[in-house]
C-alpha positions in Angstrom: -16.1 13.0 0.3 -14.1 12.5 3.5 -10.3 12.0 3.1 -8.6 9.7 5.6 -4.8 10.2 6.0 -2.4 7.5 7.1 1.4 8.0 7.4 3.4 5.8 5.0 6.0 5.1 7.7 4.2 3.4 10.6 5.3 4.2 14.1 4.6 0.7 15.3 7.3 -2.0 15.7 7.6 -4.6 13.0 7.7 -8.2 14.3 10.7 -10.4 13.6 8.6 -12.5 11.2 7.4 -9.5 9.2 11.0 -8.3 9.0 12.0 -11.6 7.5 9.2 -11.2 4.9 10.3 -7.6 4.1 13.9 -8.8 3.5 13.0 -12.0 1.6 14.4 -12.2 -1.9 12.2 -14.2 -4.2 13.5 -17.0 -6.4 11.4 -16.3 -9.5 10.0 -13.1 -11.1 6.5 -14.1 -10.2 7.4 -14.8 -6.5 9.2 -11.4 -6.4 6.1 -9.7 -7.8 3.8 -11.4 -5.3 6.0 -10.4 -2.4 6.1 -6.8 -3.7 2.3 -6.7 -3.8 2.0 -8.1 -0.3 4.6 -5.6 1.1 2.9 -2.7 -0.7 -0.5 -3.7 0.7 1.0 -4.1 4.2 2.7 -0.7 4.2 -0.5 1.0 2.8 -2.6 -0.2 5.8 -4.0 -3.2 4.0 -5.1 -1.9 0.7 -7.1 -4.6 -1.1 -5.7 -6.2 -4.3 -8.7 -5.0 -6.3 -7.8 -1.4 -5.3 -4.1 -2.0 -6.1 -5.1 -3.3 -9.6 -7.2 -0.1 -10.2 -4.4 2.3 -9.4 -3.0 4.6 -12.1 -0.7 7.6 -12.3 -3.8 9.7 -11.7 -4.0 8.4 -8.2 -0.9 10.4 -7.2 -1.9 13.9 -6.2 0.4 16.4 -4.6 2.9 13.6 -3.7 0.1 11.5 -2.1 -1.6 8.2 -3.1 -5.3 8.9 -3.2 -7.9 6.3 -4.1 -11.5 5.4 -3.6 -12.1 1.9 -2.3 -14.1 -0.2 -4.6 -16.5 -1.5 -2.0 -16.7 1.8 0.0 -17.4 4.5 -2.6 -18.1 7.4 -0.2 -14.5 7.5 1.3 -11.3 8.4 -0.3 -8.1 7.3 1.2 -4.9 9.3 1.1 -1.3 8.2 1.9 1.8 10.4 2.0 5.1 9.5 0.3 8.4 10.1 2.0 10.3 12.8 0.2 
C-alpha cells in the first residue's frame, strides 16, 4: 500500500474569495457545520464527503490523518497536523 503525503498548510496563495469563505460565520448550526465540512475538505486536498463520513479516531496515526479512499482501495492518503 503506497502512502501519499500532503502538507496540511498549503504553500499556495488563497484567493480573496476563498479567504471570505474561510472567514464566513454561519447563521445557523447547520450552515456552520456545512461550512466546516467544506473547509476541512478544501484544506485536506479535496477529501470526498464519503471519506470524511468514514473517518474515526483510528484514522489518526502518529499525529497524521491516514485513510483509504473509498473508490481507490489500493492507496492510503496521509496528512500531517501542525503541532
